[in-house]
C-alpha positions in Angstrom: 0.0 0.0 0.0 1.5 3.3 -1.1 0.0 5.4 1.7 2.2 3.6 4.3 5.3 5.5 3.1 3.7 8.7 4.5 3.5 7.5 8.1 5.9 6.0 10.6 4.9 3.7 13.5 7.4 3.4 16.4 7.9 0.5 18.9 5.2 1.9 21.3 2.6 2.1 18.5 2.7 5.9 18.1 2.0 7.1 14.6 3.8 10.1 13.1 3.3 11.8 9.7 6.5 12.0 7.6 5.1 14.6 5.2 3.1 17.8 5.7 -0.7 17.7 5.0 -2.2 20.5 3.0 -3.7 23.1 5.4 -6.2 24.4 2.8 -9.8 23.8 3.6 -10.6 22.4 0.1 -8.1 19.5 0.5 -8.7 18.3 4.1 -6.8 15.5 5.9 -5.0 12.9 3.9 -3.8 15.2 1.1 0.0 15.5 1.4 2.3 18.2 0.1 5.1 17.2 -2.3 8.6 18.1 -1.1 10.8 19.8 -3.7 14.3 21.3 -3.3 13.0 24.9 -2.7 9.3 24.5 -2.1 6.4 22.4 -0.9 3.5 21.9 -3.3 -0.1 20.6 -3.1 -1.1 18.9 -6.4 -4.8 19.2 -5.6 -5.3 22.9 -4.8 -1.9 24.1 -6.1 -0.9 25.7 -2.8 2.9 26.4 -2.8 5.2 27.3 0.1 8.6 28.6 -1.2 11.6 28.4 1.0 14.0 31.3 1.0 17.7 30.7 1.1 19.8 32.5 3.7 21.8 35.2 2.1 25.5 35.4 2.9 26.9 38.7 4.2 
């Protein structure tokens, strides 16, 4: 099952999400955001978070 790669279960049975879920109300729980080198992207609603690189002085 492909969905199992988005979760991790530890020895005590605690479940943790490995990827961020889309916070948009149109997507809801279970829609995960794709990780790219400089951004996170939701394929369903096209919400994008762009990471800014630290500038050197």
